[in-house]
C-alpha positions as CSV (number, residue, x, y, z in Angstrom):
1,M,11.5,4.1,0.8
2,K,13.7,7.2,0.2
3,R,16.4,5.1,2.4
4,H,15.7,2.1,0.0
5,I,16.4,3.7,-3.3
6,A,19.2,6.2,-2.0
7,G,22.5,5.3,-3.4
8,T,24.2,4.9,-7.0
9,W,22.4,3.2,-10.0
10,R,23.7,2.0,-13.0
11,L,21.6,2.0,-16.3
12,K,20.6,-1.4,-17.3
13,T,17.9,-0.4,-20.4
14,W,15.7,2.2,-21.5
15,R,12.6,1.2,-23.2
16,R,10.1,3.3,-25.2
17,L,6.7,1.9,-25.4
18,A,4.7,3.3,-28.3
19,A,0.6,2.6,-28.1
20,D,0.7,0.2,-30.5
21,G,3.2,-2.2,-28.6
22,T,6.1,-1.0,-30.4
23,V,9.4,-1.3,-28.4
24,S,12.3,1.1,-29.0
25,Y,15.5,1.8,-27.3
26,P,16.4,5.7,-27.6
27,F,20.2,5.1,-26.7
28,G,20.5,1.4,-28.1
29,E,20.1,-1.9,-26.1
30,A,23.3,-1.3,-24.2
31,P,23.2,2.3,-23.0
32,C,25.5,3.7,-20.1
33,G,24.4,5.9,-17.4
34,I,24.1,6.6,-13.6
35,L,21.7,7.8,-11.3
36,I,22.6,9.1,-7.8
37,Y,19.9,9.5,-5.0
38,T,21.6,10.8,-2.0
39,R,19.9,10.7,1.7
40,E,19.6,14.5,1.7
41,G,17.3,14.5,-0.7
42,R,19.8,15.6,-4.1
43,M,19.6,13.9,-7.2
44,A,21.8,13.6,-10.5
45,V,21.0,11.7,-13.6
46,Q,23.2,11.0,-16.9
47,M,22.2,8.4,-19.7
48,L,24.1,8.1,-23.0
49,T,24.5,5.8,-25.9
50,A,27.3,3.7,-25.5
51,G,30.5,3.7,-28.1
52,R,29.3,7.6,-29.1
53,P,31.8,8.7,-31.5
54,L,34.6,11.2,-30.8
55,I,34.7,14.8,-31.7
56,D,38.0,16.1,-33.6
57,T,38.7,18.5,-30.8
58,S,40.2,18.4,-27.7
59,D,38.2,21.4,-26.7
60,P,34.8,20.3,-24.8
61,L,32.8,23.2,-26.8
62,G,34.8,23.0,-30.0
63,G,34.1,20.6,-33.3
64,T,31.7,21.2,-35.8
65,V,28.2,22.1,-35.0
66,E,27.0,18.9,-36.6
67,A,29.2,16.7,-34.4
68,R,28.1,18.9,-31.3
69,A,24.5,18.1,-32.4
70,A,25.1,14.5,-32.7
71,A,26.8,14.0,-29.3
72,Y,24.0,16.1,-27.7
73,S,21.3,13.9,-29.2
74,T,22.7,10.7,-27.7
75,C,22.9,12.0,-24.3
76,L,20.7,13.5,-21.4
77,A,21.5,14.8,-18.2
78,Y,19.9,16.4,-15.3
79,F,20.3,17.1,-11.2
80,G,18.3,18.6,-8.5
81,R,16.3,17.3,-5.4
82,Y,13.9,14.4,-5.1
83,E,10.9,13.3,-3.1
84,V,9.6,9.6,-2.6
85,D,5.9,9.6,-1.9
86,G,4.6,5.9,-2.0
87,E,5.4,4.2,-5.5
88,T,6.3,7.7,-6.9
89,V,9.7,9.5,-7.4
90,T,9.6,13.4,-7.9
91,H,12.6,15.0,-9.6
92,R,12.6,18.9,-8.8
93,V,14.6,19.6,-11.7
94,E,17.4,22.8,-11.3
95,A,19.1,22.3,-14.7
96,S,19.4,20.0,-17.4
97,A,20.9,19.3,-20.7
98,F,17.6,19.3,-22.3
99,P,16.6,23.0,-21.3
100,N,12.9,22.5,-21.6
101,W,13.4,20.4,-18.2
102,S,15.2,23.1,-16.2
103,N,13.1,24.3,-13.2
104,T,10.4,21.6,-13.9
105,V,9.1,19.0,-11.6
106,Q,9.0,15.3,-13.2
107,A,7.1,12.6,-11.5
108,R,8.2,9.0,-12.0
109,P,6.4,6.1,-11.0
110,F,8.6,3.4,-10.0
111,V,8.9,-0.5,-9.0
112,Y,11.7,-1.5,-6.7
113,D,12.1,-5.2,-6.0
114,G,15.3,-4.9,-3.7
115,R,17.6,-5.4,-6.5
116,E,16.5,-3.5,-9.7
117,L,14.6,0.1,-9.8
118,V,12.4,0.6,-12.9
119,L,11.3,4.4,-13.3
120,Q,8.6,4.9,-15.5
121,V,7.1,7.8,-17.7
122,T,3.5,7.9,-18.3
123,A,1.4,9.6,-20.6
124,E,-2.0,11.8,-19.4
125,D,-3.7,8.6,-19.9
126,G,-1.6,6.8,-17.4
127,R,-0.1,4.5,-20.2
128,V,3.7,4.0,-19.7
129,T,5.4,5.4,-22.3
130,N,9.3,5.1,-21.3
131,E,10.9,2.7,-19.0
132,M,14.5,3.0,-17.2
133,V,15.7,-0.1,-15.8
134,W,18.6,0.5,-13.1
135,E,20.7,-1.8,-11.1
136,R,22.9,-1.0,-7.9
137,G,26.1,-0.1,-9.0
138,G,29.1,1.7,-7.4
139,A,30.0,2.4,-3.6
140,E,27.0,2.5,-1.4
């Protein structure tokens, strides 16, 4: 299966599914993002809210604390290695923009229909809490 999901993927949607059935979209209904799986087992992902406001500076480390906090809260990125076992892809995160995920293992059950790749996050009881829908994008 690793060879089937290897390549570049474009984020189509990210849904959060609450226990009461409520659906929300953390980065809006039209987020942007890229997911890259190499055949050699490396991976990288970046997800962002579309149309993020600019920060009033040309320094990527500049701007007000509030502006930087707003920018940070509208993106998620990490990279590392990955393995596929059956219908689960395991991300071995080396570093993440969310520091709590650096040096962790993130297992993601997935569904792949040959066109879309749906990664899921599950609660301890097995309930799906998040779904990220990806479609092929970029040069393969």
